[in-house]
Backbone as a printed PyTorch tensor [residue, N CA C, xyz], in Angstrom:
tensor([[[111.6620,  75.5970, 125.6560],
         [110.2390,  75.2630, 124.6760],
         [109.8750,  76.7130, 124.0860]],

        [[109.7350,  76.5590, 122.7010],
         [109.2580,  77.8040, 122.1820],
         [107.8800,  78.1400, 122.0850]],

        [[107.4260,  79.1470, 122.3030],
         [105.6990,  79.3770, 122.6390],
         [105.3430,  80.0980, 121.3630]],

        [[104.2880,  79.3910, 120.9110],
         [103.6620,  80.2090, 119.4740],
         [102.1190,  80.8340, 119.9970]],

        [[102.1400,  81.5920, 119.0420],
         [100.6860,  82.6480, 119.2680],
         [ 99.7030,  81.5320, 118.7970]],

        [[ 98.4900,  81.8980, 119.1890],
         [ 97.1400,  81.1050, 118.9720],
         [ 97.1150,  80.9990, 117.7520]],

        [[ 97.2760,  82.1630, 116.5370],
         [ 97.1100,  82.2210, 115.3330],
         [ 98.1550,  80.9760, 114.5600]],

        [[ 99.2580,  81.0090, 115.1570],
         [100.4160,  79.9510, 114.7840],
         [ 99.8370,  78.7620, 114.9300]],

        [[ 99.3780,  78.2830, 116.2020],
         [ 99.1220,  76.8220, 116.4150],
         [ 97.7070,  76.4710, 115.5390]],

        [[ 96.8930,  77.3520, 115.2700],
         [ 95.6810,  76.9470, 114.6760],
         [ 96.0020,  76.6690, 113.2970]],

        [[ 97.0100,  77.7290, 112.6150],
         [ 97.3880,  77.4810, 111.2490],
         [ 98.0160,  76.2500, 111.1380]],

        [[ 98.9670,  75.8130, 112.1190],
         [ 99.8910,  74.7130, 112.1300],
         [ 98.8990,  73.2590, 112.1850]],

        [[ 97.8460,  73.5060, 112.9240],
         [ 96.9720,  72.3060, 113.3110],
         [ 96.1770,  71.9530, 111.9460]],

        [[ 95.6570,  73.4510, 111.4120],
         [ 94.9290,  73.4050, 110.1700],
         [ 95.8710,  72.4180, 108.9940]],

        [[ 96.7760,  72.6400, 109.0000],
         [ 97.7140,  72.0530, 107.6800],
         [ 97.8710,  70.6660, 107.9240]],

        [[ 97.9050,  70.4700, 109.0150],
         [ 97.9420,  68.9390, 109.6210],
         [ 96.7970,  68.2740, 109.3820]],

        [[ 95.7220,  68.8290, 109.7330],
         [ 94.4620,  68.2540, 109.4670],
         [ 94.2080,  68.1320, 108.1100]],

        [[ 94.6670,  69.2050, 107.3010],
         [ 94.4170,  68.8350, 105.7220],
         [ 95.0890,  68.0290, 105.2180]],

        [[ 96.3540,  67.7430, 105.6900],
         [ 97.2610,  66.6760, 105.3000],
         [ 96.5090,  65.2280, 105.5100]],

        [[ 96.2300,  65.1060, 106.7510],
         [ 95.5490,  63.8420, 107.0430],
         [ 94.3170,  63.3470, 106.4890]],

        [[ 93.5790,  64.5900, 106.2410],
         [ 92.1460,  64.3160, 105.2400],
         [ 92.6650,  63.7880, 103.8710]],

        [[ 93.6980,  64.4350, 103.2340],
         [ 94.1300,  64.0380, 102.1570],
         [ 94.7190,  62.3720, 102.3970]],

        [[ 95.3510,  62.0830, 103.3390],
         [ 95.9290,  60.6440, 103.5670],
         [ 94.4180,  59.7780, 103.4320]],

        [[ 93.2690,  60.2360, 104.4610],
         [ 92.2250,  59.4190, 104.4190],
         [ 91.3610,  59.5140, 102.9190]],

        [[ 91.5300,  60.2210, 102.1570],
         [ 90.8250,  59.9980, 100.8700],
         [ 91.6380,  58.9730,  99.9930]],

        [[ 93.0100,  58.9380, 100.3480],
         [ 93.8310,  58.1310,  99.4360],
         [ 93.9700,  56.6630,  99.9770]],

        [[ 93.2190,  56.5940, 101.4560],
         [ 93.2470,  55.1960, 102.2070],
         [ 94.3880,  54.7680, 102.6070]],

        [[ 95.5920,  56.0680, 103.1460],
         [ 96.6620,  55.6490, 103.3450],
         [ 96.5190,  55.5470, 105.0120]],

        [[ 95.5400,  56.2900, 105.3700],
         [ 95.3750,  55.9480, 107.1170],
         [ 93.8520,  55.8690, 107.2730]],

        [[ 93.3070,  55.4570, 108.3190],
         [ 92.1350,  55.2740, 108.6320],
         [ 91.1770,  56.3930, 109.0490]],

        [[ 91.7300,  57.3210, 109.7780],
         [ 91.1910,  58.4810, 110.3100],
         [ 92.0230,  59.5900, 110.5170]],

        [[ 91.6740,  60.8200, 110.8340],
         [ 92.1490,  62.0630, 111.1820],
         [ 92.7170,  62.2760, 112.2770]],

        [[ 93.6990,  61.9330, 112.7050],
         [ 94.0010,  62.0960, 114.4480],
         [ 93.8900,  63.7080, 114.9800]],

        [[ 93.8240,  64.3950, 113.8490],
         [ 94.0620,  65.8430, 114.4860],
         [ 92.5400,  66.6000, 114.5040]],

        [[ 91.7670,  65.7770, 113.8020],
         [ 90.2990,  66.2200, 113.8500],
         [ 89.4510,  66.3380, 115.1360]],

        [[ 89.9080,  65.7830, 116.2980],
         [ 89.3850,  65.7960, 117.6280],
         [ 90.0900,  66.7900, 118.4690]],

        [[ 91.3050,  67.5690, 117.9880],
         [ 92.0600,  68.2640, 118.5890],
         [ 91.6520,  69.7730, 118.9640]],

        [[ 91.3050,  70.3740, 120.0840],
         [ 90.5750,  71.4920, 120.2010],
         [ 91.7990,  72.8020, 119.8710]],

        [[ 91.1770,  73.7680, 119.2420],
         [ 92.3130,  74.6430, 118.7100],
         [ 92.0440,  75.7140, 119.6010]],

        [[ 93.1380,  76.5220, 119.8340],
         [ 92.9110,  77.7450, 120.5970],
         [ 92.1290,  78.9680, 120.1190]],

        [[ 91.3260,  79.8910, 120.8550],
         [ 90.6650,  81.0360, 120.2680],
         [ 91.7060,  81.6380, 119.7290]],

        [[ 91.2190,  82.7560, 118.9040],
         [ 91.7270,  83.5900, 118.1680],
         [ 91.0050,  84.7640, 117.7850]],

        [[ 91.1720,  85.8590, 118.0900],
         [ 90.5370,  87.1080, 117.4810],
         [ 90.6360,  87.3740, 115.9590]],

        [[ 89.9450,  86.9760, 115.0430],
         [ 90.0950,  87.2440, 113.7410],
         [ 89.4040,  88.4490, 113.3420]],

        [[ 88.6780,  89.3570, 114.2780],
         [ 88.0680,  90.4550, 113.6660],
         [ 89.0900,  91.5730, 113.8810]],

        [[ 90.1620,  91.6190, 114.4520],
         [ 91.1610,  92.5400, 114.4970],
         [ 92.3480,  92.3810, 113.8520]],

        [[ 92.5090,  93.3690, 112.9600],
         [ 93.7310,  93.2610, 111.9910],
         [ 95.0970,  93.5840, 112.8290]],

        [[ 96.2090,  93.5700, 112.0670],
         [ 97.4170,  93.8720, 112.7400],
         [ 97.9740,  95.3830, 112.1000]],

        [[ 97.1200,  95.7950, 111.2890],
         [ 97.4900,  96.9720, 110.6730],
         [ 97.1110,  98.3120, 111.3540]],

        [[ 98.3820,  98.8080, 111.5370],
         [ 97.9560, 100.0080, 112.5690],
         [ 96.9530, 101.0810, 111.6550]],

        [[ 96.3610, 101.9630, 112.5100],
         [ 95.3770, 103.0580, 111.9320],
         [ 96.1070, 104.1990, 112.0980]],

        [[ 95.7880, 105.3760, 111.1550],
         [ 96.4410, 106.5100, 111.3720],
         [ 95.2180, 107.6730, 111.8150]],

        [[ 95.5950, 108.4650, 112.4560],
         [ 94.6670, 109.3300, 112.9840],
         [ 94.0640, 110.3650, 111.6250]],

        [[ 92.9870, 111.1670, 112.1700],
         [ 92.3030, 111.8620, 110.7190],
         [ 93.2010, 112.9230, 110.8110]],

        [[ 94.0380, 113.4200, 111.6210],
         [ 95.1460, 114.5850, 111.2860],
         [ 96.1010, 114.1800, 110.2620]],

        [[ 96.6210, 112.7010, 110.7080],
         [ 97.6350, 112.2890, 109.9380],
         [ 97.0480, 111.9750, 108.5580]],

        [[ 95.6580, 111.6220, 108.3220],
         [ 95.0330, 111.4670, 107.0470],
         [ 95.1340, 112.7700, 106.2530]],

        [[ 94.7120, 113.8380, 106.8630],
         [ 94.6220, 115.2570, 106.1770],
         [ 96.0880, 115.4350, 105.7780]],

        [[ 97.0580, 115.4010, 106.6730],
         [ 98.3110, 115.6520, 106.3440],
         [ 98.8200, 115.0730, 105.3490]],

        [[ 98.4600, 113.6330, 104.9530],
         [ 99.1580, 112.6490, 103.7430],
         [ 98.1970, 113.2720, 102.6410]],

        [[ 97.0510, 113.6260, 102.8310],
         [ 96.0210, 113.6010, 101.4470],
         [ 96.6500, 115.1850, 101.0350]],

        [[ 97.0910, 115.8940, 102.0370],
         [ 97.2350, 117.4190, 101.4990],
         [ 98.8990, 117.4570, 100.9230]],

        [[ 99.6450, 116.3780, 101.1590],
         [101.1950, 116.5720, 100.8400],
         [101.1690, 116.5530,  99.4390]],

        [[100.9290, 115.7940,  98.5900],
         [101.0730, 116.1370,  97.1430],
         [100.7640, 117.3370,  96.5540]],

        [[101.5390, 117.7860,  95.4240],
         [101.2030, 119.2430,  94.9630],
         [ 99.7110, 119.1440,  94.1260]],

        [[ 99.2340, 120.3840,  93.9840],
         [ 97.8050, 120.3470,  93.3020],
         [ 97.6930, 120.7260,  92.1020]],

        [[ 99.0930, 121.2240,  91.6010],
         [ 99.1690, 121.7910,  90.2320],
         [ 99.7550, 120.9220,  89.1570]],

        [[100.1090, 119.7370,  89.8160],
         [100.9620, 118.5350,  88.7610],
         [ 99.8950, 117.5690,  88.6140]],

        [[100.2910, 116.6950,  87.2690],
         [ 99.4400, 115.7120,  87.1810],
         [ 99.6820, 114.4420,  88.1050]],

        [[101.0200, 114.3840,  88.3430],
         [101.2690, 113.3850,  89.5670],
         [100.7880, 113.8780,  90.9800]],

        [[100.8510, 114.9050,  91.2130],
         [100.3050, 115.2360,  92.6380],
         [ 98.6550, 115.0300,  92.6680]],

        [[ 98.1770, 115.4560,  91.3360],
         [ 96.5550, 115.1830,  91.4690],
         [ 96.2950, 113.6950,  91.5690]],

        [[ 97.0100, 112.9660,  90.6150],
         [ 97.0670, 111.5240,  90.8690],
         [ 97.0540, 110.7330,  92.2540]],

        [[ 98.3480, 111.1300,  92.6500],
         [ 98.7450, 110.7560,  93.9740],
         [ 97.4570, 111.0910,  95.1200]],

        [[ 97.1610, 112.3930,  95.0850],
         [ 96.0530, 112.7460,  95.9430],
         [ 94.7850, 111.8330,  95.7710]],

        [[ 94.3760, 111.4100,  94.5820],
         [ 93.5430, 110.6420,  94.2570],
         [ 93.5490, 109.3470,  94.8830]],

        [[ 94.8800, 108.7320,  94.7690],
         [ 95.0650, 107.3000,  95.0900],
         [ 94.8260, 107.4850,  96.5190]],

        [[ 95.5130, 108.3500,  97.3120],
         [ 95.7180, 108.4290,  98.7370],
         [ 94.2690, 108.5150,  99.3050]],

        [[ 93.4680, 109.4050,  98.6310],
         [ 92.1010, 109.3430,  98.9740],
         [ 91.1980, 108.1150,  98.7640]],

        [[ 91.4620, 107.3710,  98.1250],
         [ 90.9720, 106.0390,  97.4990],
         [ 91.3830, 105.2550,  98.8580]],

        [[ 92.6920, 104.9800,  99.4330],
         [ 92.9070, 104.6120, 100.2670],
         [ 92.3040, 104.8740, 101.6370]],

        [[ 92.6200, 106.0240, 101.9900],
         [ 92.2290, 107.0000, 103.1770],
         [ 90.4910, 106.1750, 103.3830]],

        [[ 89.8190, 106.8180, 102.2350],
         [ 88.3300, 106.7120, 102.5730],
         [ 87.6000, 105.3610, 102.0910]],

        [[ 88.2740, 104.4280, 101.8080],
         [ 87.6120, 103.0680, 101.3640],
         [ 88.6360, 101.7540, 101.6060]],

        [[ 89.8430, 102.2040, 102.1550],
         [ 90.5550, 100.7560, 102.6850],
         [ 91.0600,  99.6380, 101.8600]],

        [[ 91.0970,  99.8640, 100.6570],
         [ 91.0500,  98.6660,  99.6420],
         [ 92.8450,  98.1150,  99.6570]],

        [[ 93.0080,  97.0830,  99.1980],
         [ 94.4780,  96.5630,  99.1610],
         [ 95.1400,  97.2310,  97.7910]],

        [[ 96.5580,  97.2880,  98.0580],
         [ 97.1500,  97.7810,  96.8580],
         [ 97.0170,  97.2280,  95.6880]],

        [[ 96.7790,  95.9200,  95.3940],
         [ 96.5490,  95.4280,  94.2000],
         [ 95.1000,  95.6060,  93.6160]],

        [[ 94.2680,  95.8020,  94.7490],
         [ 92.8650,  96.2580,  94.0480],
         [ 92.8250,  97.4840,  93.5390]],

        [[ 93.6920,  98.5600,  94.0790],
         [ 93.6940,  99.8240,  93.3400],
         [ 94.4020,  99.7800,  92.1970]],

        [[ 95.4280,  98.9470,  92.2740],
         [ 96.2590,  98.8330,  90.9250],
         [ 95.3900,  98.4490,  90.0200]],

        [[ 94.3530,  97.5270,  90.1540],
         [ 93.5860,  96.7100,  89.2250],
         [ 92.4380,  97.1940,  88.6830]],

        [[ 92.0590,  98.4960,  89.5400],
         [ 90.8210,  99.1190,  89.3110],
         [ 90.8810,  99.6980,  87.6510]],

        [[ 89.9210,  99.5580,  87.0660],
         [ 89.9200, 100.1050,  85.5930],
         [ 88.9030, 101.2240,  85.6750]],

        [[ 88.8910, 102.0570,  84.6980],
         [ 88.0400, 103.1340,  84.6140],
         [ 86.4360, 102.9070,  84.9320]],

        [[ 86.4110, 101.6330,  84.2020],
         [ 84.8440, 101.2490,  84.0220],
         [ 84.1760, 100.5980,  85.5560]],

        [[ 85.3400, 100.5720,  86.3650],
         [ 84.9700, 100.1780,  87.6700],
         [ 84.6880, 101.1400,  88.5330]],

        [[ 84.8280, 102.5490,  87.9690],
         [ 84.4580, 103.7530,  88.7000],
         [ 83.0760, 104.3640,  88.1980]],

        [[ 81.9910, 104.1610,  88.4110],
         [ 80.8880, 104.1780,  87.5860],
         [ 79.9180, 104.4300,  88.7560]],

        [[ 78.7680, 105.0250,  88.0500],
         [ 77.3750, 105.4990,  88.9250],
         [ 76.5680, 104.2930,  88.6630]],

        [[ 75.8690, 104.0610,  89.9310],
         [ 74.7990, 103.4470,  90.0430],
         [ 73.4720, 103.6370,  91.0280]],

        [[ 72.4100, 103.9250,  90.4470],
         [ 71.4990, 104.5610,  91.0370],
         [ 71.6680, 105.7350,  91.7990]],

        [[ 72.2580, 106.6940,  90.8150],
         [ 72.7120, 107.7940,  90.9380],
         [ 73.7980, 108.2560,  92.1290]],

        [[ 74.8270, 107.1190,  92.4190],
         [ 75.7850, 107.1970,  93.6050],
         [ 77.1430, 106.6500,  92.7260]],

        [[ 78.0230, 107.2640,  92.8940],
         [ 79.2710, 106.9560,  92.1830],
         [ 79.7210, 105.6340,  93.2040]],

        [[ 80.5150, 104.5240,  92.7610],
         [ 80.8640, 103.7540,  93.4180],
         [ 82.3040, 102.8110,  92.8960]],

        [[ 82.6930, 101.9660,  93.2130],
         [ 84.0490, 101.4110,  93.2300],
         [ 83.5720,  99.9650,  92.7100]],

        [[ 83.6300,  99.1370,  91.7190],
         [ 83.3300,  97.9540,  91.7700],
         [ 84.9360,  97.2130,  91.9020]],

        [[ 85.0880,  96.6370,  93.0720],
         [ 86.3870,  96.1510,  93.5140],
         [ 86.3460,  94.5590,  93.3940]],

        [[ 87.3730,  94.0470,  92.3620],
         [ 87.5660,  92.8010,  92.6780],
         [ 88.8210,  92.3390,  93.6300]],

        [[ 88.5480,  91.7140,  94.5290],
         [ 89.3440,  91.3010,  95.6920],
         [ 89.9840,  90.0940,  95.7350]],

        [[ 90.3740,  89.7420,  96.8510],
         [ 91.0480,  88.3360,  97.1180],
         [ 89.9780,  87.2920,  97.1260]],

        [[ 90.1720,  86.1880,  96.3660],
         [ 89.4470,  84.9550,  96.3060],
         [ 88.2880,  85.1650,  95.1640]],

        [[ 88.4680,  86.1420,  94.1850],
         [ 87.3680,  86.4550,  93.4690],
         [ 86.0660,  87.2680,  93.9660]],

        [[ 86.4150,  87.6090,  94.9940],
         [ 85.3580,  88.4280,  95.6950],
         [ 84.8920,  89.9610,  95.1000]],

        [[ 83.7190,  89.8800,  94.9370],
         [ 83.3550,  91.2160,  94.0800],
         [ 82.7500,  92.1550,  95.2530]],

        [[ 83.1890,  93.3630,  95.3300],
         [ 82.5520,  94.3390,  96.3060],
         [ 82.2330,  95.5390,  95.4620]],

        [[ 81.0200,  96.3950,  95.8820],
         [ 80.5580,  97.6210,  95.1050],
         [ 80.6300,  98.5330,  96.5690]],

        [[ 81.7040,  99.4760,  96.3390],
         [ 81.8160, 100.2010,  97.4130],
         [ 81.2590, 101.8700,  96.9670]],

        [[ 80.4810, 102.4890,  97.6950],
         [ 80.0360, 103.7560,  97.3080],
         [ 81.5240, 104.5900,  97.4650]],

        [[ 81.7050, 105.6930,  96.7210],
         [ 82.7110, 106.6380,  96.7530],
         [ 82.6020, 107.6830,  97.6060]],

        [[ 83.4160, 107.8280,  98.4370],
         [ 83.3280, 109.5090,  99.3080],
         [ 83.2980, 110.3570,  98.5120]],

        [[ 82.5900, 111.4350,  99.0980],
         [ 82.3800, 112.6630,  98.1310],
         [ 84.0060, 113.3110,  97.7960]],

        [[ 84.8000, 113.2740,  98.6730],
         [ 85.9300, 114.1440,  98.7230],
         [ 86.8740, 113.2870,  97.6280]],

        [[ 86.8380, 111.7760,  97.9450],
         [ 87.6640, 111.1400,  96.9790],
         [ 86.8500, 111.0670,  95.5870]],

        [[ 85.6750, 111.2540,  95.2200],
         [ 85.1000, 111.4120,  94.0620],
         [ 85.6230, 112.8330,  93.1830]],

        [[ 85.7320, 113.9830,  93.9610],
         [ 86.0550, 114.8870,  93.3540],
         [ 87.4560, 115.0840,  92.9580]],

        [[ 88.2510, 114.2710,  93.7560],
         [ 89.9840, 114.2080,  93.5870],
         [ 90.0260, 113.1430,  92.1190]],

        [[ 89.3500, 111.9940,  92.3420],
         [ 89.2760, 111.1960,  91.2620],
         [ 88.9940, 111.6420,  89.7180]],

        [[ 87.9000, 112.4880,  89.8570],
         [ 87.3430, 113.1970,  88.5750],
         [ 88.2940, 114.2220,  88.2560]],

        [[ 88.9810, 115.1490,  89.0300],
         [ 89.8740, 115.9890,  88.6170],
         [ 90.9980, 115.3070,  88.1480]],

        [[ 91.4600, 113.9690,  88.4320],
         [ 92.6910, 113.3480,  88.1140],
         [ 92.1670, 113.0990,  86.4970]],

        [[ 90.8080, 112.2770,  86.4500],
         [ 90.4660, 111.7920,  85.1530],
         [ 90.3310, 112.9300,  84.0140]],

        [[ 89.7100, 114.0130,  84.5880],
         [ 89.8640, 115.2400,  83.8650],
         [ 91.2870, 115.8170,  83.0820]],

        [[ 92.2140, 115.7480,  84.1330],
         [ 93.5120, 116.1780,  83.8340],
         [ 94.1930, 115.1760,  83.1210]],

        [[ 93.9810, 113.9830,  83.3960],
         [ 94.9740, 112.8560,  82.4120],
         [ 94.3940, 112.7550,  81.2370]],

        [[ 93.1410, 112.8050,  80.8930],
         [ 92.2800, 112.9140,  79.8100],
         [ 92.0340, 111.4450,  79.2550]],

        [[ 91.9270, 110.6460,  80.3540],
         [ 91.6480, 109.0460,  79.9040],
         [ 89.9380, 108.5890,  80.5580]],

        [[ 89.1540, 109.5030,  80.8790],
         [ 88.0000, 109.2460,  81.3700],
         [ 87.1650, 108.2370,  80.2280]],

        [[ 87.4080, 108.3980,  79.2250],
         [ 86.5160, 107.9030,  78.2970],
         [ 87.0710, 106.4430,  77.7950]],

        [[ 88.1450, 106.0050,  77.8980],
         [ 88.9930, 104.5800,  78.2740],
         [ 88.4130, 103.7760,  79.0700]],

        [[ 87.6790, 103.1640,  78.9090],
         [ 86.4400, 102.3820,  80.0110],
         [ 87.3840, 101.0480,  80.4670]],

        [[ 88.1530, 100.7440,  79.5220],
         [ 88.8750,  99.1920,  79.6640],
         [ 90.3540,  99.5720,  79.9070]],

        [[ 90.7540, 100.6790,  80.2940],
         [ 91.8280, 101.1840,  80.6200],
         [ 92.0580, 101.4590,  82.2170]],

        [[ 93.4460, 101.2120,  82.6960],
         [ 93.3710, 101.2550,  83.9820],
         [ 93.0010, 102.6500,  84.7710]],

        [[ 92.2740, 102.6400,  85.8800],
         [ 92.1320, 104.2760,  86.3630],
         [ 93.2830, 104.7700,  86.5120]],

        [[ 94.2450, 104.2940,  87.4880],
         [ 95.2530, 105.1020,  87.9020],
         [ 96.5080, 104.4520,  87.1800]],

        [[ 96.9170, 105.2130,  86.3370],
         [ 98.4310, 105.0600,  85.3030],
         [ 99.5870, 105.7020,  86.0000]],

        [[100.7170, 105.1450,  85.2930],
         [101.9070, 106.0610,  85.7170],
         [101.9600, 107.2810,  84.7870]],

        [[102.7970, 108.0550,  85.1600],
         [102.6780, 109.7060,  84.8000],
         [103.6110, 109.8170,  83.4480]],

        [[104.9060, 109.0240,  83.5420],
         [105.8740, 109.0800,  82.4290],
         [106.0600, 107.4770,  82.0380]],

        [[106.5350, 107.2420,  80.7300],
         [106.6680, 106.2480,  80.3370],
         [108.1820, 105.6090,  80.6600]],

        [[108.2010, 104.6760,  81.1000],
         [109.4500, 103.9900,  81.5360],
         [110.1030, 103.0430,  80.6360]],

        [[109.7530, 103.0640,  79.1380],
         [110.2200, 102.3710,  78.1360],
         [109.6220, 101.0310,  78.0130]],

        [[108.3260, 100.6350,  78.3780],
         [107.7650,  99.5360,  78.2980],
         [106.7810,  99.4160,  77.0010]],

        [[106.5100,  98.2770,  76.3340],
         [105.6750,  98.2700,  75.5080],
         [104.3570,  99.2820,  75.4970]],

        [[103.8160,  98.7470,  76.6310],
         [102.2900,  99.4260,  76.9680],
         [102.3180, 100.8040,  77.0900]],

        [[103.7140, 101.5530,  77.6570],
         [103.5450, 102.8570,  77.7310],
         [102.9090, 103.4980,  79.0510]],

        [[102.0110, 104.4920,  78.7510],
         [101.2900, 105.0960,  80.1160],
         [ 99.8820, 104.2930,  80.0860]],

        [[ 99.4730, 103.2870,  79.1480],
         [ 98.3460, 102.7290,  79.1970],
         [ 98.2540, 101.3260,  80.1360]],

        [[ 99.0980, 101.3950,  80.9620],
         [ 99.3490, 100.2440,  81.7470],
         [ 98.9230, 100.6060,  83.2260]],

        [[ 98.8070,  99.4440,  83.9700],
         [ 98.2000,  99.9080,  85.5010],
         [ 99.6070, 100.2420,  86.3720]],

        [[ 99.3620, 100.8410,  87.4150],
         [100.3470, 101.0070,  88.4100],
         [100.8630,  99.7090,  88.9530]],

        [[101.9170,  99.5890,  89.2860],
         [102.6580,  98.4940,  90.2840],
         [102.1480,  98.5600,  91.2530]],

        [[101.5670,  97.5550,  92.0370],
         [101.1650,  97.4330,  93.6480],
         [102.2500,  97.7950,  94.3970]],

        [[103.3060,  97.5530,  94.1800],
         [104.5380,  97.7040,  95.1590],
         [104.7540,  99.3570,  94.8500]],

        [[104.7610,  99.8200,  93.7370],
         [105.1250, 100.9910,  93.2350],
         [104.4110, 101.7990,  94.1120]],

        [[103.1870, 101.4530,  94.2380],
         [102.1890, 102.6110,  94.7700],
         [102.3870, 102.6810,  96.0970]],

        [[102.9390, 101.6040,  96.6980],
         [103.2170, 101.9350,  98.3710],
         [104.6470, 102.6280,  98.2100]],

        [[105.6900, 102.1720,  97.6530],
         [107.0450, 102.7790,  97.4950],
         [107.2890, 103.9910,  96.8740]],

        [[106.3380, 104.3800,  95.8620],
         [106.6630, 105.5320,  95.1060],
         [105.5310, 106.7810,  95.4170]],

        [[104.4780, 106.2200,  95.9070],
         [103.4430, 107.1650,  96.1680],
         [103.0360, 107.5020,  97.7020]],

        [[102.6710, 106.3780,  98.3760],
         [102.3520, 106.5940,  99.9480],
         [103.6550, 106.7300, 100.7400]],

        [[104.6400, 106.1000, 100.7060],
         [105.6510, 106.3360, 101.3720],
         [106.3650, 107.6880, 101.5020]],

        [[106.8180, 108.2720, 100.1790],
         [107.5420, 109.4360,  99.9630],
         [106.6360, 110.5700, 101.0260]],

        [[105.2580, 110.5150, 100.5320],
         [104.4470, 111.6220, 101.2390],
         [104.2740, 111.4200, 102.7730]],

        [[104.3590, 110.2630, 103.1690],
         [104.2380, 109.6550, 104.5580],
         [105.5190, 110.2630, 105.2850]]])
């Protein structure tokens, strides 16, 4: 017999319950037999992503060169991940106007999964690195443009005014420095 984790059991029971709810709505069955089944407890407060130490974060943040546009951009991206913990797609979707000031405090307006909107105060170190990147890149005034952009044009129509691909953030920025 195969042993399933509590999370897998809960997910499978949920899928069956939703199926029977649909059948009940269509009058194909009289009741949902899954509704009375007790589901195993599962700790949803703890994620599976391993944490990195403060020392590892410092090493990662200091890995990109400080004198090139790519290095300055990469340090700003790493700081955004390290101090704020957004998803890759959330970082890729950030526009310049999503990095603004509210009540004297710099913050990110992050549009997350499920249409959730979060306002996250920007850490002072991340703010310095992002401001340096925007000054060096020269697109601080393009409010509707992506905050983090490619450094070189890879022959697309949009050129350098397009957002980074979420997968490339991981594969071409984080992992090489890690």
